[in-house]
CHARMM internal coordinates of N, CA and C (Angstrom, degrees):
IC EDIT
DIST 1 N 1 CA 1.4384
DIST 1 CA 1 C 1.5271
ANGL 1 N 1 CA 1 C 107.69
DIST 1 C 2 N 1.3173
ANGL 1 CA 1 C 2 N 117.37
DIHE 1 N 1 CA 1 C 2 N 118.94
DIST 2 N 2 CA 1.4585
ANGL 1 C 2 N 2 CA 123.67
DIHE 1 CA 1 C 2 N 2 CA 177.48
DIST 2 CA 2 C 1.5152
ANGL 2 N 2 CA 2 C 108.04
DIHE 1 C 2 N 2 CA 2 C -136.30
DIST 2 C 3 N 1.3286
ANGL 2 CA 2 C 3 N 117.05
DIHE 2 N 2 CA 2 C 3 N 155.13
DIST 3 N 3 CA 1.4495
ANGL 2 C 3 N 3 CA 117.93
DIHE 2 CA 2 C 3 N 3 CA 177.96
DIST 3 CA 3 C 1.5059
ANGL 3 N 3 CA 3 C 113.75
DIHE 2 C 3 N 3 CA 3 C -172.70
DIST 3 C 4 N 1.3310
ANGL 3 CA 3 C 4 N 113.68
DIHE 3 N 3 CA 3 C 4 N 170.55
DIST 4 N 4 CA 1.4572
ANGL 3 C 4 N 4 CA 123.27
DIHE 3 CA 3 C 4 N 4 CA 177.80
DIST 4 CA 4 C 1.5249
ANGL 4 N 4 CA 4 C 107.08
DIHE 3 C 4 N 4 CA 4 C -132.33
DIST 4 C 5 N 1.3390
ANGL 4 CA 4 C 5 N 116.84
DIHE 4 N 4 CA 4 C 5 N 136.99
DIST 5 N 5 CA 1.4581
ANGL 4 C 5 N 5 CA 122.43
DIHE 4 CA 4 C 5 N 5 CA 179.47
DIST 5 CA 5 C 1.5219
ANGL 5 N 5 CA 5 C 108.33
DIHE 4 C 5 N 5 CA 5 C -128.25
DIST 5 C 6 N 1.3329
ANGL 5 CA 5 C 6 N 117.64
DIHE 5 N 5 CA 5 C 6 N 138.30
DIST 6 N 6 CA 1.4610
ANGL 5 C 6 N 6 CA 121.70
DIHE 5 CA 5 C 6 N 6 CA 169.24
DIST 6 CA 6 C 1.5159
ANGL 6 N 6 CA 6 C 106.31
DIHE 5 C 6 N 6 CA 6 C -102.41
DIST 6 C 7 N 1.3407
ANGL 6 CA 6 C 7 N 117.07
DIHE 6 N 6 CA 6 C 7 N 120.60
DIST 7 N 7 CA 1.4547
ANGL 6 C 7 N 7 CA 123.13
DIHE 6 CA 6 C 7 N 7 CA -175.87
DIST 7 CA 7 C 1.5170
ANGL 7 N 7 CA 7 C 109.27
DIHE 6 C 7 N 7 CA 7 C -116.36
DIST 7 C 8 N 1.3210
ANGL 7 CA 7 C 8 N 117.42
DIHE 7 N 7 CA 7 C 8 N 124.08
DIST 8 N 8 CA 1.4607
ANGL 7 C 8 N 8 CA 122.60
DIHE 7 CA 7 C 8 N 8 CA 179.08
DIST 8 CA 8 C 1.5205
ANGL 8 N 8 CA 8 C 108.37
DIHE 7 C 8 N 8 CA 8 C -120.46
DIST 8 C 9 N 1.3201
ANGL 8 CA 8 C 9 N 116.96
DIHE 8 N 8 CA 8 C 9 N 126.37
DIST 9 N 9 CA 1.4571
ANGL 8 C 9 N 9 CA 122.33
DIHE 8 CA 8 C 9 N 9 CA 179.40
DIST 9 CA 9 C 1.5192
ANGL 9 N 9 CA 9 C 109.08
DIHE 8 C 9 N 9 CA 9 C -117.41
DIST 9 C 10 N 1.3203
ANGL 9 CA 9 C 10 N 116.85
DIHE 9 N 9 CA 9 C 10 N 137.82
DIST 10 N 10 CA 1.4547
ANGL 9 C 10 N 10 CA 121.33
DIHE 9 CA 9 C 10 N 10 CA 178.63
DIST 10 CA 10 C 1.5178
ANGL 10 N 10 CA 10 C 108.98
DIHE 9 C 10 N 10 CA 10 C -149.55
DIST 10 C 11 N 1.3371
ANGL 10 CA 10 C 11 N 115.97
DIHE 10 N 10 CA 10 C 11 N 142.46
DIST 11 N 11 CA 1.4540
ANGL 10 C 11 N 11 CA 120.69
DIHE 10 CA 10 C 11 N 11 CA 177.55
DIST 11 CA 11 C 1.5267
ANGL 11 N 11 CA 11 C 111.07
DIHE 10 C 11 N 11 CA 11 C -80.21
DIST 11 C 12 N 1.3289
ANGL 11 CA 11 C 12 N 117.84
DIHE 11 N 11 CA 11 C 12 N -17.06
DIST 12 N 12 CA 1.4532
ANGL 11 C 12 N 12 CA 121.09
DIHE 11 CA 11 C 12 N 12 CA 178.49
DIST 12 CA 12 C 1.5166
ANGL 12 N 12 CA 12 C 114.04
DIHE 11 C 12 N 12 CA 12 C 72.43
DIST 12 C 13 N 1.3020
ANGL 12 CA 12 C 13 N 117.28
DIHE 12 N 12 CA 12 C 13 N 21.42
DIST 13 N 13 CA 1.4686
ANGL 12 C 13 N 13 CA 121.80
DIHE 12 CA 12 C 13 N 13 CA -179.85
DIST 13 CA 13 C 1.5253
ANGL 13 N 13 CA 13 C 110.14
DIHE 12 C 13 N 13 CA 13 C -93.27
DIST 13 C 14 N 1.3262
ANGL 13 CA 13 C 14 N 115.85
DIHE 13 N 13 CA 13 C 14 N 175.18
DIST 14 N 14 CA 1.4635
ANGL 13 C 14 N 14 CA 120.52
DIHE 13 CA 13 C 14 N 14 CA 177.20
DIST 14 CA 14 C 1.5241
ANGL 14 N 14 CA 14 C 109.90
DIHE 13 C 14 N 14 CA 14 C -68.49
DIST 14 C 15 N 1.3211
ANGL 14 CA 14 C 15 N 116.69
DIHE 14 N 14 CA 14 C 15 N 167.38
DIST 15 N 15 CA 1.4742
ANGL 14 C 15 N 15 CA 123.17
DIHE 14 CA 14 C 15 N 15 CA -173.09
DIST 15 CA 15 C 1.5321
ANGL 15 N 15 CA 15 C 113.37
DIHE 14 C 15 N 15 CA 15 C -49.43
DIST 15 C 16 N 1.3211
ANGL 15 CA 15 C 16 N 119.12
DIHE 15 N 15 CA 15 C 16 N -45.84
DIST 16 N 16 CA 1.4693
ANGL 15 C 16 N 16 CA 120.59
DIHE 15 CA 15 C 16 N 16 CA -175.77
DIST 16 CA 16 C 1.5332
ANGL 16 N 16 CA 16 C 112.80
DIHE 15 C 16 N 16 CA 16 C -71.04
DIST 16 C 17 N 1.3332
ANGL 16 CA 16 C 17 N 118.24
DIHE 16 N 16 CA 16 C 17 N -21.74
DIST 17 N 17 CA 1.4633
ANGL 16 C 17 N 17 CA 121.91
DIHE 16 CA 16 C 17 N 17 CA 179.51
DIST 17 CA 17 C 1.5251
ANGL 17 N 17 CA 17 C 112.48
DIHE 16 C 17 N 17 CA 17 C -111.30
DIST 17 C 18 N 1.3164
ANGL 17 CA 17 C 18 N 116.41
DIHE 17 N 17 CA 17 C 18 N 12.76
DIST 18 N 18 CA 1.4552
ANGL 17 C 18 N 18 CA 121.22
DIHE 17 CA 17 C 18 N 18 CA -175.10
DIST 18 CA 18 C 1.5246
ANGL 18 N 18 CA 18 C 111.95
DIHE 17 C 18 N 18 CA 18 C -70.96
DIST 18 C 19 N 1.3173
ANGL 18 CA 18 C 19 N 115.61
DIHE 18 N 18 CA 18 C 19 N 137.33
DIST 19 N 19 CA 1.4601
ANGL 18 C 19 N 19 CA 122.89
DIHE 18 CA 18 C 19 N 19 CA 172.62
DIST 19 CA 19 C 1.5232
ANGL 19 N 19 CA 19 C 106.19
DIHE 18 C 19 N 19 CA 19 C -133.54
DIST 19 C 20 N 1.3193
ANGL 19 CA 19 C 20 N 116.86
DIHE 19 N 19 CA 19 C 20 N 120.73
DIST 20 N 20 CA 1.4646
ANGL 19 C 20 N 20 CA 118.81
DIHE 19 CA 19 C 20 N 20 CA 179.30
DIST 20 CA 20 C 1.5179
ANGL 20 N 20 CA 20 C 110.26
DIHE 19 C 20 N 20 CA 20 C -154.48
DIST 20 C 21 N 1.3301
ANGL 20 CA 20 C 21 N 115.49
DIHE 20 N 20 CA 20 C 21 N 155.94
DIST 21 N 21 CA 1.4538
ANGL 20 C 21 N 21 CA 121.58
DIHE 20 CA 20 C 21 N 21 CA 174.79
DIST 21 CA 21 C 1.5200
ANGL 21 N 21 CA 21 C 108.57
DIHE 20 C 21 N 21 CA 21 C -159.62
DIST 21 C 22 N 1.3120
ANGL 21 CA 21 C 22 N 115.01
DIHE 21 N 21 CA 21 C 22 N 159.81
DIST 22 N 22 CA 1.4599
ANGL 21 C 22 N 22 CA 122.36
DIHE 21 CA 21 C 22 N 22 CA 179.08
DIST 22 CA 22 C 1.5229
ANGL 22 N 22 CA 22 C 108.90
DIHE 21 C 22 N 22 CA 22 C -125.25
DIST 22 C 23 N 1.3268
ANGL 22 CA 22 C 23 N 116.37
DIHE 22 N 22 CA 22 C 23 N 143.55
DIST 23 N 23 CA 1.4598
ANGL 22 C 23 N 23 CA 121.39
DIHE 22 CA 22 C 23 N 23 CA 178.58
DIST 23 CA 23 C 1.5214
ANGL 23 N 23 CA 23 C 109.73
DIHE 22 C 23 N 23 CA 23 C -136.25
DIST 23 C 24 N 1.3101
ANGL 23 CA 23 C 24 N 115.27
DIHE 23 N 23 CA 23 C 24 N 148.64
DIST 24 N 24 CA 1.4525
ANGL 23 C 24 N 24 CA 122.39
DIHE 23 CA 23 C 24 N 24 CA 170.40
DIST 24 CA 24 C 1.5261
ANGL 24 N 24 CA 24 C 105.78
DIHE 23 C 24 N 24 CA 24 C -109.33
DIST 24 C 25 N 1.3275
ANGL 24 CA 24 C 25 N 116.80
DIHE 24 N 24 CA 24 C 25 N 119.01
DIST 25 N 25 CA 1.4592
ANGL 24 C 25 N 25 CA 122.27
DIHE 24 CA 24 C 25 N 25 CA -175.72
DIST 25 CA 25 C 1.5279
ANGL 25 N 25 CA 25 C 109.19
DIHE 24 C 25 N 25 CA 25 C -106.90
DIST 25 C 26 N 1.3225
ANGL 25 CA 25 C 26 N 115.99
DIHE 25 N 25 CA 25 C 26 N 129.64
DIST 26 N 26 CA 1.4634
ANGL 25 C 26 N 26 CA 122.43
DIHE 25 CA 25 C 26 N 26 CA 176.89
DIST 26 CA 26 C 1.5221
ANGL 26 N 26 CA 26 C 107.97
DIHE 25 C 26 N 26 CA 26 C -112.71
DIST 26 C 27 N 1.3318
ANGL 26 CA 26 C 27 N 116.92
DIHE 26 N 26 CA 26 C 27 N 136.18
DIST 27 N 27 CA 1.4606
ANGL 26 C 27 N 27 CA 118.88
DIHE 26 CA 26 C 27 N 27 CA 178.77
DIST 27 CA 27 C 1.5223
ANGL 27 N 27 CA 27 C 111.43
DIHE 26 C 27 N 27 CA 27 C -141.99
DIST 27 C 28 N 1.3216
ANGL 27 CA 27 C 28 N 114.59
DIHE 27 N 27 CA 27 C 28 N 155.71
DIST 28 N 28 CA 1.4646
ANGL 27 C 28 N 28 CA 121.55
DIHE 27 CA 27 C 28 N 28 CA 178.29
DIST 28 CA 28 C 1.5254
ANGL 28 N 28 CA 28 C 108.39
DIHE 27 C 28 N 28 CA 28 C -149.05
DIST 28 C 29 N 1.3100
ANGL 28 CA 28 C 29 N 115.96
DIHE 28 N 28 CA 28 C 29 N 140.27
DIST 29 N 29 CA 1.4577
ANGL 28 C 29 N 29 CA 121.68
DIHE 28 CA 28 C 29 N 29 CA 177.46
DIST 29 CA 29 C 1.5192
ANGL 29 N 29 CA 29 C 110.01
DIHE 28 C 29 N 29 CA 29 C -125.90
DIST 29 C 30 N 1.3176
ANGL 29 CA 29 C 30 N 115.80
DIHE 29 N 29 CA 29 C 30 N 140.43
DIST 30 N 30 CA 1.4659
ANGL 29 C 30 N 30 CA 121.74
DIHE 29 CA 29 C 30 N 30 CA 179.74
DIST 30 CA 30 C 1.5202
ANGL 30 N 30 CA 30 C 109.11
DIHE 29 C 30 N 30 CA 30 C -127.55
DIST 30 C 31 N 1.3111
ANGL 30 CA 30 C 31 N 115.84
DIHE 30 N 30 CA 30 C 31 N 136.39
DIST 31 N 31 CA 1.4589
ANGL 30 C 31 N 31 CA 120.39
DIHE 30 CA 30 C 31 N 31 CA 175.03
DIST 31 CA 31 C 1.5220
ANGL 31 N 31 CA 31 C 108.26
DIHE 30 C 31 N 31 CA 31 C -111.96
DIST 31 C 32 N 1.3183
ANGL 31 CA 31 C 32 N 115.99
DIHE 31 N 31 CA 31 C 32 N 126.46
DIST 32 N 32 CA 1.4638
ANGL 31 C 32 N 32 CA 120.32
DIHE 31 CA 31 C 32 N 32 CA 178.16
DIST 32 CA 32 C 1.5300
ANGL 32 N 32 CA 32 C 109.00
DIHE 31 C 32 N 32 CA 32 C -127.17
DIST 32 C 33 N 1.2970
ANGL 32 CA 32 C 33 N 116.03
DIHE 32 N 32 CA 32 C 33 N -177.24
DIST 33 N 33 CA 1.4627
ANGL 32 C 33 N 33 CA 121.34
DIHE 32 CA 32 C 33 N 33 CA -175.21
DIST 33 CA 33 C 1.5341
ANGL 33 N 33 CA 33 C 112.44
DIHE 32 C 33 N 33 CA 33 C -60.39
DIST 33 C 34 N 1.3357
ANGL 33 CA 33 C 34 N 117.41
DIHE 33 N 33 CA 33 C 34 N -35.56
DIST 34 N 34 CA 1.4630
ANGL 33 C 34 N 34 CA 121.01
DIHE 33 CA 33 C 34 N 34 CA -174.18
DIST 34 CA 34 C 1.5241
ANGL 34 N 34 CA 34 C 114.59
DIHE 33 C 34 N 34 CA 34 C -98.41
DIST 34 C 35 N 1.3232
ANGL 34 CA 34 C 35 N 118.55
DIHE 34 N 34 CA 34 C 35 N -0.72
DIST 35 N 35 CA 1.4568
ANGL 34 C 35 N 35 CA 118.92
DIHE 34 CA 34 C 35 N 35 CA 179.94
DIST 35 CA 35 C 1.5168
ANGL 35 N 35 CA 35 C 112.52
DIHE 34 C 35 N 35 CA 35 C 157.89
DIST 35 C 36 N 1.3118
ANGL 35 CA 35 C 36 N 114.29
DIHE 35 N 35 CA 35 C 36 N -161.17
DIST 36 N 36 CA 1.4606
ANGL 35 C 36 N 36 CA 121.91
DIHE 35 CA 35 C 36 N 36 CA -177.45
DIST 36 CA 36 C 1.5222
ANGL 36 N 36 CA 36 C 108.58
DIHE 35 C 36 N 36 CA 36 C -125.24
DIST 36 C 37 N 1.3268
ANGL 36 CA 36 C 37 N 116.90
DIHE 36 N 36 CA 36 C 37 N 138.17
DIST 37 N 37 CA 1.4661
ANGL 36 C 37 N 37 CA 122.74
DIHE 36 CA 36 C 37 N 37 CA 174.27
DIST 37 CA 37 C 1.5218
ANGL 37 N 37 CA 37 C 108.04
DIHE 36 C 37 N 37 CA 37 C -116.73
DIST 37 C 38 N 1.3152
ANGL 37 CA 37 C 38 N 115.98
DIHE 37 N 37 CA 37 C 38 N 138.90
DIST 38 N 38 CA 1.4562
ANGL 37 C 38 N 38 CA 121.68
DIHE 37 CA 37 C 38 N 38 CA -179.14
DIST 38 CA 38 C 1.5232
ANGL 38 N 38 CA 38 C 107.68
DIHE 37 C 38 N 38 CA 38 C -131.65
DIST 38 C 39 N 1.3170
ANGL 38 CA 38 C 39 N 117.21
DIHE 38 N 38 CA 38 C 39 N 125.84
DIST 39 N 39 CA 1.4621
ANGL 38 C 39 N 39 CA 122.55
DIHE 38 CA 38 C 39 N 39 CA -178.63
DIST 39 CA 39 C 1.5200
ANGL 39 N 39 CA 39 C 108.71
DIHE 38 C 39 N 39 CA 39 C -119.19
DIST 39 C 40 N 1.3276
ANGL 39 CA 39 C 40 N 115.53
DIHE 39 N 39 CA 39 C 40 N 138.55
DIST 40 N 40 CA 1.4625
ANGL 39 C 40 N 40 CA 120.08
DIHE 39 CA 39 C 40 N 40 CA -179.15
DIST 40 CA 40 C 1.5229
ANGL 40 N 40 CA 40 C 108.65
DIHE 39 C 40 N 40 CA 40 C -145.53
DIST 40 C 41 N 1.3214
ANGL 40 CA 40 C 41 N 116.19
DIHE 40 N 40 CA 40 C 41 N 135.04
DIST 41 N 41 CA 1.4579
ANGL 40 C 41 N 41 CA 121.61
DIHE 40 CA 40 C 41 N 41 CA 175.22
DIST 41 CA 41 C 1.5171
ANGL 41 N 41 CA 41 C 107.96
DIHE 40 C 41 N 41 CA 41 C -141.39
DIST 41 C 42 N 1.3277
ANGL 41 CA 41 C 42 N 116.76
DIHE 41 N 41 CA 41 C 42 N 161.46
DIST 42 N 42 CA 1.4495
ANGL 41 C 42 N 42 CA 118.70
DIHE 41 CA 41 C 42 N 42 CA 178.84
DIST 42 CA 42 C 1.5138
ANGL 42 N 42 CA 42 C 110.81
DIHE 41 C 42 N 42 CA 42 C -137.82
DIST 42 C 43 N 1.3245
ANGL 42 CA 42 C 43 N 114.25
DIHE 42 N 42 CA 42 C 43 N 154.74
DIST 43 N 43 CA 1.4567
ANGL 42 C 43 N 43 CA 123.30
DIHE 42 CA 42 C 43 N 43 CA 177.23
DIST 43 CA 43 C 1.5159
ANGL 43 N 43 CA 43 C 108.02
DIHE 42 C 43 N 43 CA 43 C -124.01
DIST 43 C 44 N 1.3137
ANGL 43 CA 43 C 44 N 116.16
DIHE 43 N 43 CA 43 C 44 N 139.83
DIST 44 N 44 CA 1.4608
ANGL 43 C 44 N 44 CA 118.86
DIHE 43 CA 43 C 44 N 44 CA 175.64
DIST 44 CA 44 C 1.5122
ANGL 44 N 44 CA 44 C 109.14
DIHE 43 C 44 N 44 CA 44 C -75.06
DIST 44 C 45 N 1.3024
ANGL 44 CA 44 C 45 N 116.55
DIHE 44 N 44 CA 44 C 45 N 133.30
DIST 45 N 45 CA 1.4520
ANGL 44 C 45 N 45 CA 121.82
DIHE 44 CA 44 C 45 N 45 CA 177.29
DIST 45 CA 45 C 1.5253
ANGL 45 N 45 CA 45 C 108.37
DIHE 44 C 45 N 45 CA 45 C -80.15
DIST 45 C 46 N 1.3408
ANGL 45 CA 45 C 46 N 118.36
DIHE 45 N 45 CA 45 C 46 N 132.52
DIST 46 N 46 CA 1.4614
ANGL 45 C 46 N 46 CA 119.81
DIHE 45 CA 45 C 46 N 46 CA 179.49
DIST 46 CA 46 C 1.5195
ANGL 46 N 46 CA 46 C 111.22
DIHE 45 C 46 N 46 CA 46 C -60.97
DIST 46 C 47 N 1.3157
ANGL 46 CA 46 C 47 N 116.31
DIHE 46 N 46 CA 46 C 47 N 140.83
DIST 47 N 47 CA 1.4642
ANGL 46 C 47 N 47 CA 121.52
DIHE 46 CA 46 C 47 N 47 CA -179.63
DIST 47 CA 47 C 1.5202
ANGL 47 N 47 CA 47 C 109.85
DIHE 46 C 47 N 47 CA 47 C -127.06
DIST 47 C 48 N 1.3169
ANGL 47 CA 47 C 48 N 115.41
DIHE 47 N 47 CA 47 C 48 N 152.02
DIST 48 N 48 CA 1.4632
ANGL 47 C 48 N 48 CA 120.17
DIHE 47 CA 47 C 48 N 48 CA 176.27
DIST 48 CA 48 C 1.5205
ANGL 48 N 48 CA 48 C 109.22
DIHE 47 C 48 N 48 CA 48 C -66.60
DIST 48 C 49 N 1.3203
ANGL 48 CA 48 C 49 N 117.37
DIHE 48 N 48 CA 48 C 49 N -47.28
DIST 49 N 49 CA 1.4602
ANGL 48 C 49 N 49 CA 123.01
DIHE 48 CA 48 C 49 N 49 CA 176.49
DIST 49 CA 49 C 1.5220
ANGL 49 N 49 CA 49 C 107.10
DIHE 48 C 49 N 49 CA 49 C -123.21
DIST 49 C 50 N 1.3079
ANGL 49 CA 49 C 50 N 117.13
DIHE 49 N 49 CA 49 C 50 N 119.74
DIST 50 N 50 CA 1.4554
ANGL 49 C 50 N 50 CA 121.89
DIHE 49 CA 49 C 50 N 50 CA -177.76
DIST 50 CA 50 C 1.5212
ANGL 50 N 50 CA 50 C 109.05
DIHE 49 C 50 N 50 CA 50 C -103.67
DIST 50 C 51 N 1.3440
ANGL 50 CA 50 C 51 N 117.25
DIHE 50 N 50 CA 50 C 51 N 113.49
DIST 51 N 51 CA 1.4639
ANGL 50 C 51 N 51 CA 121.08
DIHE 50 CA 50 C 51 N 51 CA -177.97
DIST 51 CA 51 C 1.5285
ANGL 51 N 51 CA 51 C 112.31
DIHE 50 C 51 N 51 CA 51 C -65.35
DIST 51 C 52 N 1.3256
ANGL 51 CA 51 C 52 N 116.80
DIHE 51 N 51 CA 51 C 52 N -43.28
DIST 52 N 52 CA 1.4600
ANGL 51 C 52 N 52 CA 122.06
DIHE 51 CA 51 C 52 N 52 CA -178.97
DIST 52 CA 52 C 1.5219
ANGL 52 N 52 CA 52 C 108.95
DIHE 51 C 52 N 52 CA 52 C -137.61
DIST 52 C 53 N 1.3271
ANGL 52 CA 52 C 53 N 118.72
DIHE 52 N 52 CA 52 C 53 N 92.11
DIST 53 N 53 CA 1.4633
ANGL 52 C 53 N 53 CA 121.17
DIHE 52 CA 52 C 53 N 53 CA -174.47
DIST 53 CA 53 C 1.5285
ANGL 53 N 53 CA 53 C 114.27
DIHE 52 C 53 N 53 CA 53 C -68.44
DIST 53 C 54 N 1.3189
ANGL 53 CA 53 C 54 N 119.62
DIHE 53 N 53 CA 53 C 54 N -16.64
DIST 54 N 54 CA 1.4653
ANGL 53 C 54 N 54 CA 121.22
DIHE 53 CA 53 C 54 N 54 CA -174.79
DIST 54 CA 54 C 1.5227
ANGL 54 N 54 CA 54 C 114.67
DIHE 53 C 54 N 54 CA 54 C -95.97
DIST 54 C 55 N 1.3431
ANGL 54 CA 54 C 55 N 118.59
DIHE 54 N 54 CA 54 C 55 N 4.04
DIST 55 N 55 CA 1.4714
ANGL 54 C 55 N 55 CA 118.51
DIHE 54 CA 54 C 55 N 55 CA 178.52
DIST 55 CA 55 C 1.5035
ANGL 55 N 55 CA 55 C 110.31
DIHE 54 C 55 N 55 CA 55 C -105.43
END
COOR INIT
IC SEED 1 N 1 CA 1 C
IC BUILD
């Protein structure tokens, strides 16, 4: 099981109170004899205007 997700979050407020960010999530799952392993990481999608660059 492998995949890519585009995740967009927004508070839905007006411009001065807006909080939003976009992420690209990559994941992979492996099944072996002793169990299942699931790996997930994300990358911040570049934005023209970044409301909160440190999250």
